[in-house]
C-alpha positions in Angstrom: -20.8 40.9 29.8 -23.6 38.2 28.7 -22.7 39.5 25.2 -19.4 39.1 25.3 -19.8 35.3 27.1 -22.1 34.9 24.1 -19.6 36.2 21.5 -16.8 33.8 23.2 -19.1 30.7 22.8 -20.0 31.3 19.3 -16.1 32.0 18.2 -15.4 28.8 20.5 -17.9 26.8 18.3 -16.3 28.4 15.1 -13.1 27.2 16.3 -14.3 23.8 16.8 -16.2 23.4 13.4 -13.1 24.7 11.7 -11.0 22.3 13.4 -13.6 19.3 12.4 -13.8 20.7 9.0 -9.8 20.4 8.8 -10.0 17.0 10.3 -12.5 15.8 7.9 -10.9 17.1 4.6 -7.1 16.1 5.8 -8.7 12.5 5.8 -10.5 12.5 2.4 -7.3 13.9 0.3 -5.4 10.8 2.1 -8.3 8.6 1.2 -8.4 9.9 -2.1 -4.3 9.6 -2.6 -4.4 6.2 -1.5 -6.9 5.0 -3.6 -6.1 7.0 -7.0 -2.1 5.8 -6.2 -3.4 2.4 -5.6 -4.9 2.3 -8.9 -2.4 3.8 -10.7 -0.1 1.0 -9.6 -1.8 -2.0 -9.8 -4.4 -1.3 -12.5 -7.0 -2.7 -10.3 -9.6 -0.6 -8.4 -8.7 0.5 -5.0 -10.7 1.2 -2.3 -10.5 2.5 1.7 -13.1 2.2 4.0 -12.1 5.0 6.6 -9.1 7.3 7.2 -8.4 9.3 10.1 -5.5 11.9 9.7 -4.4 14.3 12.0 -2.6 17.1 11.0 -1.1 18.3 13.9 -1.0 15.0 15.9 1.2 13.6 14.0 -1.1 10.2 13.6 -3.2 8.4 10.6 -5.4 5.5 10.8 -6.8 3.6 8.2 -9.0 0.9 7.8 -10.5 -1.5 5.1 -8.1 -1.0 2.3 -8.7 -3.5 -0.5 -7.5 -3.9 -4.3 -9.8 -5.8 -6.5 -8.7 -8.6 -8.6 -8.0 -8.1 -12.4 -10.8 -9.1 -14.9 -11.0 -12.9 -15.5 -10.5 -13.9 -11.6 -12.7 -14.0 -9.2 -15.0 -11.4 -7.9 -13.1 -11.5 -4.3 -10.5 -8.7 -3.5 -6.9 -10.0 -4.6 -5.3 -7.9 -1.4 -7.2 -6.7 1.9 -6.0 -5.1 4.9 -7.8 -4.8 8.1 -5.6 -1.7 9.3 -3.0 0.3 9.2 -1.4 3.4 11.2 1.7 5.8 10.9 3.4 7.8 13.2 5.2 11.0 11.4 7.5 13.9 12.4 4.4 16.7 12.0 7.2 19.1 11.3 8.1 17.5 8.0 4.8 18.4 6.6 5.7 21.7 5.8 8.9 20.6 4.0 9.1 18.9 0.3 10.1 15.3 2.7 7.4 14.1 4.4 9.1 11.9 7.3 7.5 8.8 8.6 9.2 7.0 11.4 6.7 4.1 11.5 3.5 2.5 9.3 2.0 -0.5 10.7 -0.2 -2.2 8.8 -2.1 -5.1 10.3 -4.0 -8.1 9.1 -2.7 -8.5 5.4 -4.7 -10.9 3.4 -3.8 -12.1 0.0 -5.7 -14.2 -2.2 -3.8 -16.0 -5.0 -5.6 -17.4 -8.2 -4.6 -19.3 -10.8 -6.3 -20.4 -14.1 -6.4 -21.1 -17.4 -5.8 -17.6 -18.4 -2.6 -17.1 -16.1 -2.4 -15.8 -11.9 -3.6 -12.4 -10.9 -0.5 -11.6 -8.9 0.7 -11.8 -12.2 -1.4 -9.2 -14.1 -1.0 -6.9 -10.8 2.7 -7.4 -10.9 2.9 -6.9 -14.8 1.2 -3.4 -14.3 3.5 -2.4 -12.0 6.3 -3.2 -13.8 5.1 -0.6 -16.6 5.1 2.0 -13.7 1.3 2.3 -14.0 -0.9 2.8 -16.8 -4.5 3.9 -15.2 -6.3 6.7 -15.7 -5.4 9.7 -13.7 -6.1 9.8 -10.1 -8.7 12.0 -9.0 -7.8 15.8 -8.6 -7.8 15.7 -4.9 -5.3 13.4 -5.0 -2.9 15.4 -7.1 -1.7 18.6 -4.9 0.3 19.6 -8.0 3.9 20.0 -6.4 6.6 16.8 -6.4 7.5 15.9 -2.6 9.0 13.1 -1.2 8.0 10.6 1.2 10.4 8.7 3.9 9.7 5.8 5.8 12.0 4.5 8.4 10.4 1.2 8.9 7.1 -0.5 7.7 5.9 -3.5 9.9 3.8 -5.8 8.4 1.8 -8.0 10.8 -0.4 -11.5 10.5 0.2 -11.7 6.7 -1.9 -14.3 5.1 -2.1 -15.6 1.6 -4.6 -18.4 0.5 -4.1 -20.4 -3.0 -6.9 -21.0 -5.4 -6.6 -23.5 -8.0 -9.0 -23.2 -11.1 -9.9 -24.6 -14.4 -7.1 -27.0 -13.6 -6.8 -30.6 -13.8 -5.3 -30.3 -9.4 -8.3 -27.7 -8.8 -8.5 -28.2 -5.1 -8.1 -25.6 -2.3 -7.5 -23.3 -0.9 -4.3 -23.8 0.1 -3.2 -21.5 3.2 -0.3 -20.0 4.8 0.6 -17.5 7.6 3.5 -15.2 8.1 3.2 -13.6 11.7 5.7 -10.2 10.8 7.3 -8.9 7.7 9.7 -5.7 8.1 10.6 -3.6 5.5 13.3 -0.5 6.4 14.5 3.2 4.9 11.9 3.1 2.1 12.2 6.4 -0.1 10.1 7.7 -3.0 9.7 11.1 -4.6 7.4 12.5 -7.3 3.3 13.1 -7.6 1.5 11.7 -4.5 0.0 9.5 -6.6 3.0 7.9 -7.9 4.5 8.0 -4.0 1.7 6.1 -3.0 1.4 3.5 -5.9 5.6 2.8 -5.4 4.5 2.6 -1.3 1.4 0.1 -2.0 3.9 -1.8 -4.9 6.5 -2.4 -2.6 3.9 -3.9 0.3 2.2 -6.2 -2.0 5.6 -7.5 -3.2 7.0 -7.8 0.1 4.1 -10.0 1.4 3.7 -11.8 -1.7 7.6 -12.8 -1.2 7.3 -13.7 2.3 4.2 -15.7 1.1 6.2 -17.4 -1.3 8.9 -18.3 1.7 6.2 -19.6 3.5 4.5 -21.6 1.1 7.2 -24.2 0.4 6.0 -27.4 1.0 2.5 -25.8 0.5 2.1 -24.1 -2.9 3.1 -26.0 -6.2 6.8 -25.7 -7.2 5.9 -24.5 -10.9 3.9 -21.6 -9.0 6.6 -20.4 -6.8 9.1 -20.3 -9.4 6.7 -18.2 -11.6 6.1 -16.0 -8.7 9.6 -15.7 -7.7 10.3 -14.2 -11.4 7.4 -11.8 -11.3 8.7 -10.6 -8.0 12.0 -10.1 -9.6 10.7 -8.2 -12.5 8.6 -6.2 -10.5 11.9 -5.2 -7.8 13.9 -4.3 -10.6 11.3 -2.0 -12.2 10.8 -0.2 -8.9 14.2 0.2 -8.3 14.2 1.8 -11.5 11.2 4.0 -10.4 13.3 5.0 -7.5 16.6 6.0 -9.0 18.2 9.4 -8.6 18.0 11.1 -4.9 16.8 7.6 -3.8 19.7 5.6 -5.3 20.2 2.9 -2.4 17.0 3.5 -0.4 15.9 -0.1 -1.0 18.8 -1.6 0.8 16.5 -2.1 3.8 14.1 -4.7 1.6 17.2 -7.2 1.5 15.1 -9.5 3.9 12.0 -9.2 1.9 13.6 -9.1 -1.9 17.3 -10.3 -1.8 18.9 -12.6 -3.5 18.3 -16.0 -2.3 19.6 -19.6 -3.0 16.1 -21.9 -3.3 
């Protein structure tokens, strides 16, 4: 009997260890996919502090996502995200189309910089408009077969943007605006993992910039608002082109963020 008990305990410990390894492995894969996809889409280093992904629990939690500034700008991150969590349909993980019911992003901060060489967001949006041209993501971020991602709703909470003007006569700052909430609905993308993640992150960055632009009326300089609006329109067209085919019309949910506006 004692032998059976010991065997049972040993098997139990092995199961716990195996489940722990699966949990860690899932988190590392998701982390690599986000970092690789973000760098591919924006052309700047993308880093994630920590990811917890439950394969069976249908949950994902992320902490500390940052996008670096392009060369020629400050060492501070261009984009920072405090935390994110997702709720997905577990059964969809076994299909070609992963269904996420809601992706919630909390504490999103943008550092908008303009100096004599241009703007940091201009460099990033220009890269995104080209469809990504960074070095290939790490092998962990490329599972091989193409898949699709559908997100019913993406909610951005507590968005803030700070504008820093440098190397210019009116170099005073920062100018700061806040946006309590931004929502994107019916996001849909397909392709290799790094492209799906990159397009998702690009859509989030553009939505945050557009919302900050609206909130910055009377705060941000008019010429910067015109430039940012033009850059966003160009990036929006490129993103729509990248998501054509099976996903035609899926960006209708971005109307509140990217819709034509009379300004």
